GUDO-967598 format. One line per field, with one value per residue: residue in one letter; chain; x negated, y, z of N, C-alpha, C in turn. Coordinates in nm, 3 decimals, decimal comma, always signed. Each point is the difference from the previous one (the first is absolute). Layout:
<sites>
resn: [A/...]
chain: [A/...]
n_east: [X/...]
n_north: [Y/...]
n_up: [Z/...]
ca_east: [X/...]
ca_north: [Y/...]
ca_up: [Z/...]
c_east: [X/...]
c_north: [Y/...]
c_up: [Z/...]
</sites>
This chain:
<sites>
resn: [M/K/I/Y/A/G/D/V/P/Q/G/T/K/I/Y/V/D/G/V/E/I/S/R/V/F/Y/V/D/T/K/K/G/L/V/R/R/Y/R/D/G/L/T/L/D/R/W/R/K/R/V/L/S/E/S/L/R/G/R/I/I/I/E/F/P/E/D]
chain: [A/A/A/A/A/A/A/A/A/A/A/A/A/A/A/A/A/A/A/A/A/A/A/A/A/A/A/A/A/A/A/A/A/A/A/A/A/A/A/A/A/A/A/A/A/A/A/A/A/A/A/A/A/A/A/A/A/A/A/A/A/A/A/A/A/A]
n_east: [-19,881/+0,013/+0,097/+0,059/+0,084/-0,026/-0,101/+0,074/+0,062/+0,125/-0,026/-0,110/-0,056/-0,045/-0,093/-0,020/-0,098/+0,086/-0,016/+0,137/-0,043/+0,064/+0,061/-0,043/-0,104/-0,085/-0,056/-0,107/+0,030/-0,073/+0,034/+0,117/+0,049/+0,082/+0,062/+0,054/+0,120/-0,010/+0,039/+0,124/-0,094/-0,104/+0,022/-0,099/-0,074/-0,037/+0,045/-0,128/-0,059/+0,023/-0,007/-0,118/-0,020/-0,125/+0,019/-0,093/-0,028/+0,038/+0,004/+0,132/+0,021/+0,127/+0,002/+0,106/+0,074/-0,018]
n_north: [-1,695/-0,105/-0,038/-0,062/-0,091/-0,052/+0,064/+0,009/+0,119/-0,042/-0,009/-0,066/+0,102/-0,100/+0,079/-0,063/+0,097/+0,046/-0,125/-0,003/-0,061/-0,104/-0,058/+0,110/-0,081/+0,065/+0,101/+0,015/+0,107/-0,053/-0,128/+0,061/-0,074/-0,063/-0,075/-0,068/-0,031/-0,095/+0,062/-0,037/+0,034/+0,001/-0,126/-0,056/-0,078/+0,000/+0,132/+0,043/+0,075/+0,117/+0,020/+0,052/+0,123/+0,021/+0,123/+0,065/+0,115/+0,120/-0,013/+0,019/+0,029/-0,011/+0,055/-0,065/+0,099/+0,040]
n_up: [-4,109/+0,082/-0,087/+0,091/-0,064/+0,114/-0,047/-0,108/+0,004/-0,002/-0,129/+0,039/-0,071/-0,084/-0,044/-0,110/+0,004/+0,091/+0,010/+0,022/+0,108/-0,029/+0,100/+0,064/+0,035/-0,068/+0,078/-0,078/+0,061/+0,093/-0,031/+0,011/+0,088/-0,088/+0,101/-0,095/+0,028/-0,097/-0,102/+0,042/+0,093/-0,070/-0,012/+0,071/-0,057/+0,139/-0,035/+0,039/-0,084/+0,044/-0,143/+0,017/-0,003/-0,037/+0,052/-0,083/+0,085/-0,029/+0,120/-0,012/+0,129/-0,033/+0,117/+0,035/-0,037/+0,127]
ca_east: [+0,107/+0,066/+0,142/+0,069/+0,134/+0,078/-0,056/+0,063/+0,140/+0,081/+0,009/-0,130/-0,038/-0,136/-0,042/-0,141/-0,030/+0,121/+0,112/+0,049/-0,016/+0,098/-0,039/-0,140/-0,010/-0,135/-0,064/-0,119/-0,025/-0,145/-0,050/+0,087/+0,059/+0,138/+0,034/+0,155/+0,056/+0,038/+0,140/+0,058/-0,041/-0,054/-0,057/-0,105/+0,037/+0,044/+0,112/-0,026/-0,040/+0,036/-0,124/-0,012/-0,107/-0,070/-0,006/-0,103/+0,007/+0,026/+0,118/+0,067/+0,103/+0,098/+0,087/+0,136/+0,020/+0,107]
ca_north: [-0,030/-0,123/-0,008/-0,117/+0,013/+0,031/+0,112/+0,124/+0,007/-0,021/+0,106/+0,052/-0,028/-0,011/+0,035/-0,039/+0,078/+0,074/-0,094/-0,052/-0,145/-0,072/-0,139/+0,007/-0,047/+0,033/+0,114/+0,059/+0,136/+0,031/-0,070/+0,029/-0,150/-0,027/-0,142/+0,005/-0,128/+0,017/+0,017/-0,126/-0,093/-0,125/-0,093/-0,082/-0,127/-0,094/+0,064/+0,011/+0,132/+0,111/+0,048/+0,151/+0,074/+0,112/+0,120/+0,089/+0,122/+0,100/-0,033/+0,110/-0,056/+0,096/-0,055/+0,061/+0,107/-0,048]
ca_up: [+0,094/-0,048/+0,042/-0,041/-0,024/+0,121/+0,077/-0,051/+0,002/-0,127/-0,086/-0,027/-0,138/-0,024/-0,143/-0,052/-0,124/-0,034/-0,034/+0,113/+0,004/+0,094/+0,052/+0,048/+0,131/+0,059/-0,064/+0,067/-0,068/+0,003/-0,115/-0,119/-0,025/+0,031/-0,029/-0,013/-0,069/-0,136/-0,028/-0,019/+0,103/-0,065/+0,097/-0,041/-0,074/+0,094/+0,063/+0,149/+0,024/-0,105/-0,044/+0,026/-0,087/+0,058/-0,089/+0,056/-0,053/+0,099/+0,082/+0,064/+0,082/+0,043/+0,105/-0,003/+0,103/+0,100]
c_east: [+0,067/+0,136/+0,068/+0,143/+0,092/-0,037/+0,058/+0,152/+0,062/+0,004/-0,139/-0,029/-0,156/-0,032/-0,143/-0,017/+0,134/+0,119/+0,055/+0,000/+0,102/-0,048/-0,140/+0,007/-0,143/-0,047/-0,124/-0,047/-0,160/-0,056/+0,076/+0,060/+0,143/+0,024/+0,161/+0,043/+0,030/+0,157/+0,056/-0,033/-0,035/-0,064/-0,113/+0,045/+0,056/+0,121/+0,001/-0,021/+0,063/-0,131/-0,002/-0,117/-0,049/-0,009/-0,097/+0,028/+0,020/+0,134/+0,060/+0,115/+0,090/+0,093/+0,133/+0,009/+0,121/+0,115]
c_north: [-0,129/+0,003/-0,131/+0,017/+0,030/+0,133/+0,131/+0,009/-0,029/+0,126/+0,068/-0,026/+0,004/+0,018/-0,042/+0,084/+0,062/-0,084/-0,065/-0,150/-0,057/-0,126/-0,006/-0,070/+0,039/+0,120/+0,036/+0,127/+0,020/-0,070/+0,017/-0,125/-0,002/-0,142/+0,002/-0,131/+0,039/+0,026/-0,121/-0,109/-0,139/-0,094/-0,069/-0,126/-0,101/+0,051/+0,007/+0,153/+0,098/+0,062/+0,150/+0,045/+0,122/+0,117/+0,094/+0,133/+0,105/-0,021/+0,115/-0,068/+0,117/-0,060/+0,081/+0,116/-0,043/+0,101]
c_up: [-0,061/+0,055/-0,055/-0,008/+0,123/+0,075/-0,042/+0,011/-0,136/-0,079/-0,030/-0,145/-0,021/-0,135/-0,018/-0,136/-0,046/-0,039/+0,122/+0,000/+0,100/+0,041/+0,054/+0,144/+0,070/-0,086/+0,076/-0,081/-0,018/-0,120/-0,131/-0,043/+0,049/-0,046/-0,013/-0,068/-0,130/-0,019/-0,036/+0,097/-0,055/+0,107/-0,067/-0,059/+0,093/+0,072/+0,154/+0,029/-0,109/-0,043/+0,013/-0,096/+0,075/-0,104/+0,068/-0,066/+0,108/+0,070/+0,064/+0,075/+0,041/+0,109/-0,003/+0,101/+0,083/-0,006]
</sites>
């Protein structure tokens, strides 16, 4: 299941191998892939894009209870 940042309600928690991950903008549970912005919001050397990183592992998504 592919999930993008705007597709989930506020308060959703995403775990990779049991560790909670913040600043996530893309999740693919089938491939075990998470894309997230780095902590501190680092820019590239031309200061045009925010740098991101990919994490792989077992993905758990917890949706907030209503």
